[in-house]
Backbone of each chain as ProteinMPNN parsed JSONL, in Angstrom:
{"seq_chain_A": "MLILTRKAGEKIIIGHEIEIEVISLSGDQVRLGIKAPREVSVYRSELYEAVQAANRAAAQPTREALGKAAKELRKKQ", "coords_chain_A": {"N_chain_A": [[-22.059, 19.233, -6.274], [-20.513, 21.434, -4.026], [-19.706, 24.75, -4.63], [-17.359, 27.245, -4.066], [-16.21, 30.628, -3.953], [-13.04, 31.953, -3.429], [-10.472, 34.116, -2.147], [-6.908, 34.722, -2.237], [-5.444, 33.928, 0.846], [-7.834, 33.581, 2.087], [-10.057, 31.225, 3.7], [-11.521, 27.909, 3.879], [-13.64, 25.932, 5.92], [-14.007, 22.643, 6.9], [-16.214, 20.58, 8.476], [-15.387, 20.441, 11.946], [-12.736, 20.429, 12.211], [-11.113, 20.557, 9.969], [-9.241, 22.599, 7.892], [-8.86, 24.614, 5.087], [-6.716, 26.618, 3.328], [-6.37, 29.151, 0.912], [-3.367, 29.773, -0.265], [-1.73, 31.042, -2.224], [-1.952, 32.361, -5.591], [-0.968, 31.684, -8.877], [-0.734, 32.132, -12.19], [-2.088, 29.288, -13.654], [-2.039, 27.906, -11.347], [-2.756, 26.942, -7.991], [-1.919, 27.415, -4.665], [-2.438, 25.529, -1.834], [-3.104, 25.433, 1.625], [-3.394, 23.004, 4.08], [-5.012, 22.092, 7.0], [-5.438, 19.485, 9.142], [-6.741, 16.901, 11.311], [-4.445, 14.483, 12.677], [-5.194, 11.856, 12.075], [-6.521, 12.067, 9.728], [-6.015, 11.51, 6.394], [-4.392, 13.15, 3.716], [-4.393, 13.485, 0.278], [-2.972, 13.963, -2.983], [-5.151, 13.86, -5.694], [-4.464, 12.488, -8.051], [-2.408, 10.787, -7.32], [-3.652, 9.214, -5.403], [-5.603, 7.944, -6.978], [-3.944, 6.571, -8.746], [-2.753, 4.695, -7.08], [-4.953, 3.259, -6.175], [-5.746, 2.119, -8.625], [-3.483, 0.592, -9.162], [-3.48, -1.297, -7.07], [-5.899, -2.618, -7.587], [-5.341, -3.73, -10.062], [-3.36, -5.485, -9.366], [-4.547, -7.361, -7.76], [-5.675, -10.699, -7.111], [-3.965, -12.43, -8.907], [-3.302, -15.203, -11.105], [-2.572, -18.4, -9.684], [-0.753, -19.817, -11.138], [0.634, -17.87, -12.659], [1.806, -16.392, -10.579], [3.3, -18.341, -9.304], [5.103, -18.968, -11.318], [6.421, -16.529, -11.653], [7.589, -16.334, -9.155], [9.333, -18.492, -9.146], [11.101, -17.751, -11.122], [12.277, -15.536, -9.877], [13.525, -16.744, -7.689], [15.382, -18.32, -8.925], [17.232, -16.498, -9.912], [18.579, -15.667, -7.71]], "CA_chain_A": [[-20.808, 19.724, -5.671], [-20.549, 22.794, -3.482], [-18.662, 25.569, -5.25], [-17.159, 28.489, -3.319], [-15.168, 31.497, -4.495], [-12.154, 32.404, -2.359], [-9.296, 34.892, -2.553], [-5.692, 34.332, -1.516], [-5.504, 34.272, 2.265], [-9.12, 33.169, 2.642], [-10.081, 29.806, 4.08], [-12.798, 27.232, 4.09], [-13.548, 24.992, 7.033], [-14.837, 21.449, 6.698], [-16.46, 20.011, 9.797], [-14.842, 21.307, 12.981], [-11.291, 20.269, 12.386], [-10.337, 20.632, 8.729], [-9.167, 23.967, 7.405], [-8.117, 24.718, 3.834], [-6.452, 28.025, 3.043], [-5.756, 29.486, -0.382], [-2.133, 30.482, 0.105], [-1.388, 31.974, -3.301], [-2.371, 32.009, -6.949], [-0.04, 32.176, -9.888], [-1.114, 31.508, -13.461], [-3.181, 28.32, -13.453], [-1.757, 27.112, -10.145], [-3.228, 27.427, -6.698], [-1.26, 26.753, -3.531], [-3.391, 25.368, -0.744], [-2.596, 24.962, 2.913], [-4.435, 22.155, 4.659], [-4.846, 21.705, 8.405], [-6.4, 18.412, 9.426], [-6.263, 16.032, 12.383], [-3.423, 13.52, 12.292], [-5.743, 10.618, 11.525], [-7.106, 12.311, 8.398], [-4.972, 11.512, 5.369], [-4.64, 14.087, 2.616], [-3.672, 13.008, -0.899], [-3.236, 14.511, -4.314], [-6.07, 12.85, -6.229], [-3.864, 11.646, -9.09], [-1.651, 9.737, -6.641], [-4.661, 8.347, -4.788], [-6.201, 7.113, -8.035], [-2.908, 5.681, -9.294], [-2.544, 3.593, -6.132], [-6.176, 2.452, -6.269], [-5.688, 1.341, -9.868], [-2.382, -0.379, -9.045], [-3.936, -2.381, -6.193], [-6.944, -3.398, -8.266], [-4.706, -4.508, -11.133], [-2.494, -6.511, -8.773], [-5.326, -8.346, -6.998], [-6.069, -11.989, -7.693], [-3.26, -13.015, -10.042], [-3.493, -16.658, -11.055], [-1.511, -19.111, -8.954], [0.247, -20.227, -12.143], [1.456, -16.688, -12.955], [2.578, -16.037, -9.392], [4.258, -19.431, -9.118], [6.125, -18.827, -12.351], [7.187, -15.328, -11.298], [8.354, -16.656, -7.942], [10.386, -19.426, -9.552], [12.047, -16.92, -11.862], [13.007, -14.72, -8.899], [14.384, -17.626, -6.86], [16.444, -18.797, -9.818], [18.227, -15.453, -10.119], [19.183, -15.22, -6.459]], "C_chain_A": [[-20.977, 21.159, -5.19], [-19.399, 23.595, -4.101], [-18.582, 26.906, -4.511], [-16.095, 29.311, -4.017], [-14.36, 32.056, -3.324], [-11.006, 33.218, -2.93], [-8.086, 34.363, -1.786], [-5.814, 34.801, -0.07], [-6.824, 33.869, 2.902], [-9.148, 31.655, 2.84], [-11.462, 29.226, 3.906], [-12.585, 26.226, 5.214], [-14.509, 23.844, 6.772], [-14.994, 20.761, 8.051], [-15.904, 20.97, 10.842], [-13.331, 21.349, 12.957], [-10.455, 20.411, 11.117], [-10.426, 22.041, 8.16], [-8.336, 23.983, 6.134], [-7.96, 26.197, 3.51], [-5.861, 28.176, 1.643], [-4.533, 30.325, -0.046], [-1.787, 31.51, -0.975], [-1.874, 31.454, -4.635], [-1.3, 32.505, -7.888], [-0.305, 31.42, -11.168], [-2.265, 30.548, -13.215], [-2.939, 27.458, -12.215], [-2.251, 27.784, -8.876], [-2.425, 26.697, -5.631], [-2.242, 26.731, -2.368], [-2.658, 24.931, 0.511], [-3.717, 24.179, 3.573], [-4.089, 21.817, 6.098], [-5.894, 20.643, 8.684], [-5.867, 17.586, 10.582], [-5.315, 14.968, 11.823], [-3.992, 12.277, 11.616], [-6.421, 10.817, 10.166], [-5.969, 12.388, 7.381], [-5.379, 12.451, 4.245], [-3.789, 13.64, 1.438], [-3.925, 13.908, -2.093], [-4.058, 13.444, -5.033], [-5.414, 11.95, -7.267], [-3.039, 10.509, -8.47], [-2.606, 8.711, -6.034], [-5.236, 7.386, -5.825], [-5.197, 6.138, -8.637], [-2.718, 4.467, -8.387], [-3.769, 2.668, -6.107], [-6.111, 1.521, -7.484], [-4.62, 0.255, -9.775], [-2.813, -1.565, -8.173], [-4.962, -3.263, -6.904], [-6.342, -4.271, -9.35], [-3.904, -5.676, -10.563], [-3.284, -7.632, -8.096], [-5.627, -9.59, -7.83], [-5.281, -12.417, -8.945], [-3.502, -14.528, -9.999], [-2.319, -17.274, -10.293], [-0.374, -19.476, -9.903], [1.211, -19.072, -12.415], [2.372, -16.363, -11.781], [3.66, -17.091, -9.127], [5.428, -19.31, -10.082], [7.04, -17.639, -12.041], [8.114, -15.621, -10.116], [9.559, -17.533, -8.287], [11.514, -18.659, -10.257], [12.916, -16.102, -10.9], [13.978, -15.559, -8.083], [15.596, -18.09, -7.643], [17.591, -17.794, -9.913], [18.945, -15.051, -8.832], [20.444, -15.98, -6.12]], "O_chain_A": [[-21.534, 21.995, -5.901], [-18.251, 23.151, -4.088], [-19.582, 27.605, -4.348], [-15.173, 28.754, -4.612], [-14.922, 32.565, -2.354], [-10.615, 33.021, -4.08], [-8.235, 33.64, -0.8], [-6.235, 35.927, 0.199], [-6.928, 33.819, 4.128], [-8.374, 30.913, 2.236], [-12.45, 29.952, 3.798], [-11.476, 25.736, 5.422], [-15.681, 24.057, 6.461], [-14.004, 20.404, 8.689], [-15.944, 22.185, 10.647], [-12.712, 22.196, 13.601], [-9.225, 20.389, 11.178], [-11.508, 22.597, 7.971], [-7.235, 23.433, 6.1], [-8.941, 26.936, 3.429], [-4.969, 27.426, 1.246], [-4.66, 31.463, 0.406], [-1.58, 32.689, -0.685], [-2.168, 30.27, -4.792], [-0.781, 33.61, -7.726], [-0.123, 30.204, -11.227], [-3.289, 30.925, -12.645], [-3.558, 26.407, -12.053], [-2.176, 29.002, -8.711], [-2.273, 25.478, -5.699], [-2.796, 27.756, -1.971], [-1.707, 24.151, 0.453], [-4.859, 24.637, 3.62], [-3.002, 21.316, 6.381], [-7.089, 20.867, 8.489], [-4.659, 17.569, 10.817], [-5.384, 14.609, 10.647], [-3.378, 11.709, 10.712], [-6.843, 9.851, 9.531], [-5.076, 13.227, 7.495], [-6.55, 12.536, 3.873], [-2.584, 13.438, 1.588], [-4.976, 14.541, -2.194], [-3.713, 12.263, -4.993], [-5.759, 10.772, -7.366], [-2.975, 9.41, -9.02], [-2.393, 7.503, -6.139], [-5.345, 6.183, -5.588], [-5.551, 5.015, -8.996], [-2.544, 3.347, -8.867], [-3.632, 1.447, -6.028], [-6.377, 0.323, -7.393], [-4.82, -0.864, -10.247], [-2.532, -2.714, -8.514], [-4.901, -4.491, -6.832], [-6.766, -5.41, -9.547], [-3.782, -6.724, -11.196], [-2.757, -8.724, -7.881], [-5.802, -9.54, -9.047], [-5.899, -12.739, -9.96], [-3.871, -15.065, -8.954], [-1.218, -16.724, -10.269], [0.801, -19.452, -9.534], [2.429, -19.248, -12.408], [3.559, -16.093, -11.961], [4.791, -16.759, -8.771], [6.584, -19.519, -9.714], [8.263, -17.73, -12.152], [9.272, -15.202, -10.096], [10.66, -17.329, -7.775], [12.699, -18.89, -10.019], [14.128, -15.99, -11.083], [15.106, -15.143, -7.817], [16.691, -18.235, -7.099], [18.76, -18.172, -9.986], [19.824, -14.188, -8.857], [21.067, -15.715, -5.092]]}, "seq_chain_B": "MKLTTEQGQEIEFREQDIITFHDGIFGFSYLKRFVLVREEEIEPFIWLLGIDEPYCALPVLNPRPYFADYPSSFDPTTIARLGLDSLDEALLLVVALVPPAGLGITVNLLAPIVINHHTMIGAQIILSNSHYQAKEPLPLAATMP", "coords_chain_B": {"N_chain_B": [[-9.692, -20.477, 12.612], [-11.168, -20.275, 9.388], [-10.877, -19.986, 5.822], [-12.1, -19.965, 2.558], [-10.655, -19.649, -0.529], [-11.227, -17.981, -3.727], [-10.198, -19.69, -5.567], [-10.719, -22.04, -4.479], [-9.092, -22.861, -2.465], [-8.247, -23.819, 0.818], [-7.678, -21.839, 3.607], [-6.149, -21.64, 6.677], [-6.196, -19.842, 9.685], [-5.167, -18.053, 12.663], [-6.836, -16.194, 15.206], [-5.075, -14.294, 16.274], [-3.446, -13.796, 14.124], [-4.575, -11.943, 12.534], [-4.432, -8.907, 10.852], [-5.161, -5.567, 11.329], [-6.353, -3.082, 9.231], [-7.153, 0.017, 9.577], [-7.947, 2.005, 7.778], [-8.419, 0.499, 5.587], [-7.204, -0.677, 2.374], [-5.98, 1.023, -0.54], [-8.44, 1.283, -3.034], [-9.711, -0.885, -2.045], [-11.2, -0.176, 0.216], [-13.129, -1.089, 1.903], [-12.204, -3.339, 3.043], [-10.935, -4.394, 6.042], [-9.642, -6.26, 7.561], [-6.903, -8.394, 7.44], [-4.815, -11.203, 6.531], [-1.499, -12.564, 6.471], [-0.259, -14.844, 4.227], [1.968, -17.382, 3.853], [3.538, -19.3, 1.37], [5.405, -21.997, 0.171], [5.807, -22.396, -2.622], [5.381, -19.907, -3.759], [7.24, -18.166, -2.798], [9.604, -15.508, -3.251], [7.242, -14.149, -2.734], [4.369, -13.205, -0.798], [1.084, -13.878, 0.238], [-1.225, -11.294, 0.736], [-4.055, -11.315, 2.303], [-7.306, -10.301, 2.195], [-9.769, -10.758, 4.542], [-12.39, -10.171, 4.832], [-15.579, -10.144, 3.223], [-16.338, -8.89, -0.151], [-13.747, -11.109, -0.823], [-10.17, -10.503, -1.133], [-7.075, -10.917, -2.73], [-3.751, -10.135, -2.562], [-0.562, -10.2, -4.01], [2.384, -9.72, -2.222], [5.664, -8.452, -1.39], [8.859, -8.369, 0.321], [10.552, -5.446, -0.148], [13.199, -4.784, 0.259], [15.476, -6.477, -0.388], [15.659, -6.01, -3.109], [15.584, -3.33, -3.657], [17.799, -1.354, -2.511], [18.138, 0.719, 0.342], [15.49, 1.515, 0.295], [12.481, 2.698, 1.805], [13.595, 5.953, 0.774], [12.901, 8.13, 2.294], [10.611, 8.803, 4.977], [7.552, 9.776, 6.258], [7.546, 10.951, 9.52], [5.228, 11.263, 11.133], [3.445, 9.417, 10.203], [4.647, 7.043, 10.927], [4.513, 7.285, 13.675], [1.772, 7.244, 13.974], [1.202, 4.628, 13.541], [2.082, 3.601, 15.832], [4.789, 3.213, 16.088], [8.343, 3.616, 16.64], [10.336, 3.788, 14.793], [10.829, 3.091, 11.294], [12.227, 0.776, 11.013], [11.268, -0.998, 12.871], [9.028, -1.963, 11.762], [7.077, -4.177, 9.664], [7.737, -4.2, 6.388], [6.255, -4.042, 3.251], [5.667, -4.459, -0.288], [3.227, -4.141, -2.893], [2.869, -6.428, -5.534], [2.591, -6.456, -9.043], [1.704, -8.915, -11.059], [2.013, -10.06, -14.23], [-0.061, -12.122, -16.434], [1.648, -13.967, -17.731], [3.66, -14.241, -15.943], [6.031, -12.923, -16.112], [7.9, -9.792, -16.233], [7.342, -8.345, -13.906], [5.995, -5.786, -11.874], [6.386, -3.512, -9.128], [4.723, -1.772, -6.498], [6.132, 0.886, -5.462], [5.44, 3.356, -4.714], [3.417, 3.247, -2.864], [3.856, 1.735, -0.146], [3.176, -1.053, 2.076], [2.785, -0.982, 5.47], [3.36, -2.593, 8.451], [2.718, -2.894, 11.851], [3.924, -5.296, 13.709], [3.679, -5.888, 16.344], [1.376, -4.722, 17.394], [-0.314, -5.533, 15.458], [-1.391, -3.824, 13.566], [-1.953, -2.303, 10.488], [-1.12, -0.345, 7.518], [-1.569, 1.168, 4.321], [0.595, 3.294, 2.757], [0.916, 6.329, 1.051], [3.723, 7.558, -0.506], [4.021, 10.585, -0.817], [5.74, 12.803, -1.508], [7.814, 11.774, -3.123], [10.022, 10.133, -5.493], [9.117, 7.748, -6.245], [7.446, 5.123, -8.072], [4.196, 3.77, -8.953], [4.298, 1.591, -10.512], [6.932, 0.089, -10.618], [9.552, -1.489, -12.25], [10.488, -4.763, -11.207], [13.637, -5.715, -10.298], [15.223, -8.64, -11.495], [17.288, -9.921, -10.182], [18.298, -9.996, -6.81], [19.655, -7.226, -5.043], [21.003, -7.4, -2.753], [22.329, -9.911, -0.528]], "CA_chain_B": [[-10.578, -19.819, 11.662], [-10.934, -20.831, 8.063], [-11.319, -19.169, 4.698], [-11.921, -20.651, 1.279], [-10.389, -18.644, -1.56], [-11.966, -18.155, -4.988], [-9.645, -20.853, -6.278], [-11.104, -23.234, -3.737], [-8.044, -23.248, -1.531], [-8.617, -23.551, 2.207], [-6.631, -21.169, 4.377], [-6.454, -21.646, 8.098], [-5.438, -18.835, 10.419], [-5.577, -17.845, 14.045], [-7.336, -14.852, 15.541], [-3.941, -13.377, 16.493], [-2.766, -13.528, 12.849], [-5.325, -10.919, 11.796], [-3.862, -7.557, 10.854], [-6.242, -4.613, 11.09], [-6.061, -1.862, 8.471], [-8.316, 0.858, 9.898], [-8.382, 2.725, 6.575], [-8.425, -0.425, 4.46], [-6.125, -0.337, 1.464], [-6.544, 1.8, -1.644], [-9.2, 0.482, -3.99], [-10.447, -1.91, -1.291], [-11.27, 0.458, 1.536], [-14.081, -1.828, 2.746], [-11.491, -4.451, 3.689], [-10.205, -3.91, 7.21], [-8.907, -7.343, 8.228], [-6.065, -9.151, 6.515], [-3.808, -12.125, 7.053], [-0.387, -12.847, 5.56], [-0.175, -16.286, 4.015], [3.218, -17.755, 3.194], [3.524, -20.619, 0.726], [6.731, -22.26, -0.364], [5.919, -22.272, -4.091], [5.303, -18.524, -4.247], [8.327, -17.369, -2.227], [9.575, -14.576, -2.119], [5.965, -13.465, -2.556], [3.498, -13.6, 0.308], [-0.281, -13.384, -0.017], [-1.913, -10.446, 1.702], [-5.41, -11.781, 2.036], [-8.395, -9.621, 2.903], [-10.629, -11.879, 4.95], [-13.796, -9.756, 4.799], [-16.165, -10.331, 1.897], [-15.776, -9.917, -1.009], [-12.357, -11.291, -0.455], [-9.184, -9.946, -2.059], [-5.745, -11.487, -2.514], [-2.694, -9.349, -3.199], [0.798, -10.691, -3.768], [3.27, -8.678, -1.703], [6.984, -8.962, -1.042], [9.785, -7.477, 1.003], [11.271, -4.751, -1.225], [14.577, -4.402, 0.606], [16.527, -7.167, -1.145], [15.668, -5.572, -4.508], [15.774, -1.882, -3.722], [18.571, -0.964, -1.335], [17.806, 2.035, 0.905], [14.078, 1.879, 0.126], [12.257, 3.992, 1.147], [14.643, 6.911, 1.131], [12.408, 8.941, 3.417], [9.295, 8.369, 5.431], [6.954, 10.777, 7.132], [7.56, 10.46, 10.91], [3.903, 11.2, 11.767], [2.843, 8.154, 9.785], [5.257, 6.007, 11.762], [3.948, 7.471, 15.015], [0.365, 6.846, 13.918], [1.162, 3.168, 13.63], [2.61, 3.233, 17.134], [6.175, 2.78, 15.921], [9.348, 4.653, 16.825], [11.042, 3.934, 13.518], [10.378, 2.174, 10.254], [12.943, -0.491, 11.19], [10.468, -1.903, 13.717], [7.828, -2.381, 11.028], [7.168, -5.113, 8.556], [7.541, -3.374, 5.206], [5.938, -4.864, 2.084], [5.115, -3.736, -1.439], [2.301, -4.94, -3.7], [3.447, -6.786, -6.827], [1.682, -6.688, -10.167], [2.272, -10.055, -11.784], [1.261, -10.307, -15.467], [-0.461, -13.526, -16.579], [2.761, -14.84, -18.131], [4.579, -14.366, -14.812], [7.244, -12.137, -16.367], [7.657, -8.354, -16.286], [6.687, -7.969, -12.643], [6.26, -4.453, -11.342], [5.98, -3.376, -7.725], [4.239, -0.444, -6.152], [7.012, 1.519, -4.473], [4.799, 4.613, -4.324], [2.518, 3.053, -1.716], [4.186, 0.517, 0.585], [2.328, -1.498, 3.176], [3.58, -0.959, 6.697], [2.631, -3.326, 9.496], [3.291, -2.991, 13.19], [3.573, -6.683, 14.038], [3.384, -6.039, 17.775], [-0.037, -4.381, 17.609], [-1.035, -6.089, 14.308], [-2.072, -2.737, 12.86], [-1.255, -2.023, 9.24], [-1.631, 0.742, 6.677], [-0.869, 1.405, 3.062], [0.994, 4.693, 2.848], [1.408, 6.924, -0.202], [4.911, 8.397, -0.293], [3.608, 11.684, -1.701], [6.801, 13.664, -2.043], [8.948, 10.934, -3.494], [10.133, 9.864, -6.929], [8.738, 6.352, -6.453], [6.356, 4.864, -9.009], [3.264, 2.694, -8.614], [4.666, 0.42, -11.331], [8.392, 0.087, -10.757], [9.974, -2.855, -12.612], [11.215, -5.493, -10.16], [14.842, -6.336, -10.855], [15.16, -10.093, -11.271], [18.268, -10.35, -9.185], [18.347, -9.191, -5.598], [20.895, -6.45, -4.966], [21.672, -7.771, -1.507], [22.093, -11.332, -0.244]], "C_chain_B": [[-10.19, -20.261, 10.257], [-11.501, -19.925, 6.981], [-11.108, -19.986, 3.428], [-11.76, -19.599, 0.189], [-11.22, -18.945, -2.804], [-11.477, -19.376, -5.754], [-9.904, -22.152, -5.517], [-10.082, -23.713, -2.723], [-8.477, -22.903, -0.104], [-7.445, -22.961, 2.971], [-7.066, -21.183, 5.829], [-5.612, -20.588, 8.79], [-5.99, -18.67, 11.821], [-6.029, -16.402, 14.224], [-6.167, -13.849, 15.64], [-3.131, -13.096, 15.221], [-3.414, -12.383, 12.082], [-4.695, -9.549, 11.978], [-4.994, -6.592, 10.504], [-5.712, -3.389, 10.351], [-7.276, -0.948, 8.684], [-8.848, 1.6, 8.679], [-8.518, 1.799, 5.371], [-7.182, -0.213, 3.619], [-6.767, 0.311, 0.242], [-7.239, 0.881, -2.648], [-10.025, -0.6, -3.312], [-10.682, -1.379, 0.133], [-12.266, -0.234, 2.473], [-13.404, -2.987, 3.476], [-10.659, -3.932, 4.842], [-9.327, -4.997, 7.834], [-8.188, -8.211, 7.194], [-5.246, -10.199, 7.257], [-2.705, -12.273, 6.003], [-0.265, -14.352, 5.447], [1.099, -16.592, 3.221], [3.08, -19.146, 2.598], [4.864, -20.797, 0.04], [6.823, -21.97, -1.864], [5.776, -20.847, -4.623], [6.354, -17.614, -3.608], [9.168, -16.749, -3.342], [8.253, -13.803, -1.949], [5.236, -14.026, -1.334], [2.101, -13.124, -0.1], [-0.696, -12.452, 1.112], [-3.389, -10.639, 1.389], [-6.413, -10.996, 2.874], [-9.419, -10.67, 3.27], [-12.098, -11.474, 5.048], [-14.299, -9.889, 3.367], [-16.388, -8.991, 1.189], [-14.261, -9.924, -0.896], [-11.383, -10.782, -1.534], [-7.817, -10.527, -1.71], [-4.711, -10.677, -3.284], [-1.344, -10.008, -2.955], [1.68, -9.525, -3.317], [4.661, -9.293, -1.493], [7.811, -7.908, -0.33], [10.631, -6.776, -0.059], [12.769, -4.615, -0.988], [15.652, -5.181, -0.134], [16.671, -6.652, -2.582], [15.965, -4.092, -4.665], [16.479, -1.455, -2.431], [18.144, 0.447, -0.932], [16.348, 2.456, 0.675], [13.356, 1.805, 1.465], [13.247, 5.025, 1.644], [14.18, 7.865, 2.233], [10.981, 8.527, 3.748], [8.783, 9.369, 6.45], [6.869, 10.268, 8.583], [6.172, 10.389, 11.565], [3.178, 9.907, 11.404], [3.352, 7.015, 10.652], [4.652, 6.062, 13.167], [2.497, 6.993, 15.063], [0.201, 5.337, 14.021], [1.733, 2.673, 14.96], [4.049, 2.746, 17.075], [7.132, 3.94, 16.183], [10.14, 4.874, 15.551], [10.538, 2.872, 12.554], [11.044, 0.793, 10.386], [12.157, -1.508, 12.017], [9.309, -2.517, 12.947], [8.132, -3.501, 10.045], [6.795, -4.302, 7.319], [7.338, -4.278, 3.984], [5.487, -3.977, 0.933], [4.247, -4.691, -2.255], [2.939, -5.183, -5.068], [2.344, -6.997, -7.856], [2.33, -7.754, -11.041], [1.444, -10.308, -13.045], [0.959, -11.794, -15.633], [0.679, -14.474, -16.969], [3.79, -15.007, -17.013], [5.867, -13.581, -14.981], [6.897, -10.656, -16.448], [6.91, -7.859, -15.067], [7.013, -6.513, -12.316], [5.79, -4.414, -9.889], [5.609, -1.931, -7.437], [5.1, 0.155, -5.044], [6.424, 2.843, -3.986], [3.988, 4.442, -3.038], [2.807, 1.74, -0.994], [3.149, 0.184, 1.661], [3.216, -1.628, 4.406], [2.76, -1.619, 7.794], [3.409, -3.274, 10.803], [2.945, -4.385, 13.697], [3.443, -6.94, 15.538], [1.906, -5.784, 18.034], [-0.931, -5.004, 16.537], [-1.929, -5.041, 13.646], [-1.255, -2.435, 11.603], [-1.87, -0.864, 8.491], [-0.88, 0.735, 5.362], [-0.645, 2.905, 2.969], [1.439, 5.195, 1.482], [2.59, 7.829, 0.129], [4.807, 9.591, -1.25], [4.763, 12.478, -2.316], [8.042, 12.858, -2.395], [8.966, 10.768, -5.0], [9.632, 8.456, -7.236], [7.489, 6.208, -7.319], [5.462, 3.732, -8.509], [3.578, 1.424, -9.404], [6.158, 0.463, -11.619], [8.812, -1.33, -11.134], [10.782, -3.503, -11.483], [12.454, -6.114, -10.779], [14.831, -7.833, -10.537], [16.132, -10.561, -10.206], [18.242, -9.418, -7.984], [19.679, -8.462, -5.547], [21.694, -6.81, -3.714], [21.42, -9.251, -1.239], [20.894, -11.535, 0.665]], "O_chain_B": [[-9.032, -20.578, 9.983], [-12.471, -19.198, 7.197], [-10.066, -20.618, 3.249], [-12.634, -18.752, 0.006], [-11.831, -20.007, -2.924], [-12.233, -20.012, -6.489], [-9.381, -23.212, -5.862], [-10.184, -24.817, -2.189], [-9.009, -21.821, 0.146], [-6.35, -23.524, 2.978], [-8.183, -20.796, 6.171], [-4.422, -20.461, 8.499], [-7.109, -19.081, 12.129], [-5.636, -15.513, 13.468], [-6.258, -12.719, 15.161], [-2.232, -12.256, 15.234], [-2.862, -11.907, 11.09], [-4.457, -9.094, 13.097], [-5.696, -6.777, 9.51], [-4.754, -2.748, 10.783], [-8.308, -1.128, 8.038], [-10.055, 1.806, 8.553], [-8.713, 2.27, 4.25], [-6.206, 0.368, 4.092], [-7.968, 0.162, 0.018], [-6.703, -0.151, -3.053], [-10.931, -1.169, -3.921], [-10.394, -2.06, 1.118], [-12.254, -0.002, 3.682], [-13.967, -3.549, 4.416], [-9.767, -3.109, 4.639], [-8.376, -4.69, 8.553], [-8.778, -8.686, 6.224], [-5.017, -10.088, 8.462], [-2.947, -12.127, 4.805], [-0.178, -15.053, 6.455], [1.282, -16.134, 2.093], [2.566, -20.06, 3.244], [5.39, -19.877, -0.586], [7.796, -21.373, -2.326], [6.02, -20.6, -5.804], [6.353, -16.409, -3.857], [9.427, -17.439, -4.328], [8.164, -12.905, -1.112], [5.464, -15.158, -0.909], [1.966, -12.07, -0.721], [-0.54, -12.773, 2.29], [-3.895, -10.192, 0.36], [-6.371, -11.025, 4.104], [-9.894, -11.401, 2.4], [-12.958, -12.314, 5.313], [-13.529, -9.76, 2.415], [-16.615, -8.0, 1.884], [-13.605, -8.883, -0.877], [-11.75, -10.654, -2.702], [-7.45, -10.616, -0.538], [-4.79, -10.551, -4.506], [-1.013, -10.339, -1.817], [1.714, -8.476, -3.959], [4.802, -10.515, -1.429], [7.505, -6.716, -0.373], [11.357, -7.44, -0.8], [13.526, -4.36, -1.924], [16.674, -4.593, -0.487], [17.717, -6.849, -3.201], [16.523, -3.656, -5.672], [15.842, -1.225, -1.403], [17.825, 1.27, -1.79], [16.012, 3.628, 0.842], [13.628, 0.872, 2.22], [13.685, 4.979, 2.794], [14.995, 8.349, 3.017], [10.256, 7.982, 2.917], [9.491, 9.755, 7.38], [6.198, 9.271, 8.848], [5.95, 9.561, 12.449], [2.4, 9.373, 12.195], [2.591, 6.136, 11.059], [4.327, 5.036, 13.763], [2.052, 6.416, 16.054], [-0.805, 4.837, 14.523], [1.851, 1.468, 15.181], [4.477, 1.956, 17.917], [6.782, 5.102, 15.975], [10.565, 5.991, 15.254], [9.907, 1.892, 12.95], [10.504, -0.217, 9.935], [12.351, -2.716, 11.886], [8.681, -3.469, 13.409], [9.278, -3.732, 9.657], [5.683, -3.784, 7.213], [8.148, -5.167, 3.719], [4.984, -2.874, 1.151], [4.501, -5.895, -2.299], [3.48, -4.264, -5.684], [1.319, -7.622, -7.585], [3.362, -7.526, -11.673], [0.291, -10.728, -12.946], [1.638, -12.635, -15.045], [0.677, -15.643, -16.583], [4.697, -15.831, -17.128], [6.71, -13.574, -14.084], [5.746, -10.296, -16.699], [5.975, -7.064, -15.167], [8.152, -6.068, -12.46], [4.917, -5.179, -9.48], [6.121, -1.0, -8.059], [4.84, -0.039, -3.856], [6.857, 3.384, -2.968], [3.884, 5.365, -2.229], [2.104, 0.75, -1.193], [2.364, 1.032, 2.085], [4.253, -2.291, 4.383], [1.61, -1.25, 8.035], [4.602, -3.572, 10.848], [1.801, -4.638, 14.075], [3.14, -8.055, 15.961], [1.258, -6.514, 18.784], [-2.154, -5.01, 16.673], [-3.052, -5.322, 13.229], [-0.03, -2.326, 11.653], [-2.991, -0.444, 8.778], [0.287, 0.349, 5.294], [-1.585, 3.691, 3.089], [2.255, 4.552, 0.823], [2.475, 8.747, 0.94], [5.408, 9.611, -2.325], [4.751, 12.782, -3.509], [9.161, 13.207, -2.02], [8.05, 11.203, -5.698], [9.715, 8.014, -8.382], [6.599, 7.058, -7.3], [5.894, 2.86, -7.755], [3.178, 0.325, -9.019], [6.588, 0.823, -12.714], [8.475, -2.28, -10.428], [11.649, -2.867, -10.883], [12.349, -6.943, -11.682], [14.468, -8.234, -9.431], [15.842, -11.472, -9.431], [18.172, -8.198, -8.133], [20.708, -9.001, -5.955], [22.896, -6.559, -3.63], [20.404, -9.792, -1.676], [20.56, -12.672, 1.001]]}, "name": "protein", "num_of_chains": 2, "seq": "MLILTRKAGEKIIIGHEIEIEVISLSGDQVRLGIKAPREVSVYRSELYEAVQAANRAAAQPTREALGKAAKELRKKQMKLTTEQGQEIEFREQDIITFHDGIFGFSYLKRFVLVREEEIEPFIWLLGIDEPYCALPVLNPRPYFADYPSSFDPTTIARLGLDSLDEALLLVVALVPPAGLGITVNLLAPIVINHHTMIGAQIILSNSHYQAKEPLPLAATMP"}
């Protein structure tokens, strides 16, 4: 991993189009400003990982389980 | 075109049924092409089937009957990126986590699947600045008819 030291107001540039600026520091928190092309998605890693895990857990349920769940939902409508 | 699922089920689909997810979906970013498969016995669920190997099947459903006003806000640039003017034009789906017993279903309201059914382009979007959870219990009764 590349490790860089930056001060508030300083930036790093990734490739030609992505810019990350250290906006401010306070206690153990850092505020970052990110400039990236529209097609580049930026996520907080904990959200990204939560969604990855949720999709993986949801994939390939058994037909029996899904059929049963579906029946239950239809019954209550 | 034909696909045989892991459970040995044969699925037939047409070229024009293929939905392209340029970024894949989270956890399966290698999958770019999907089809929606509707089956009577799993309604209101629909299969979102990744047709590239290794294949992946996700149960999804329309969240609106269960969660009125969902989603409360949506980033306009995301909508524009999908070539849409508003979210109302899109097909909106959420991934359901169905436990083996079939009860205690949760849905991922944090990251809905949005499909432009005119261009057949789709994306899974994380609603970063929202209160939505990846495992939101699905109310058994629909709130709207």
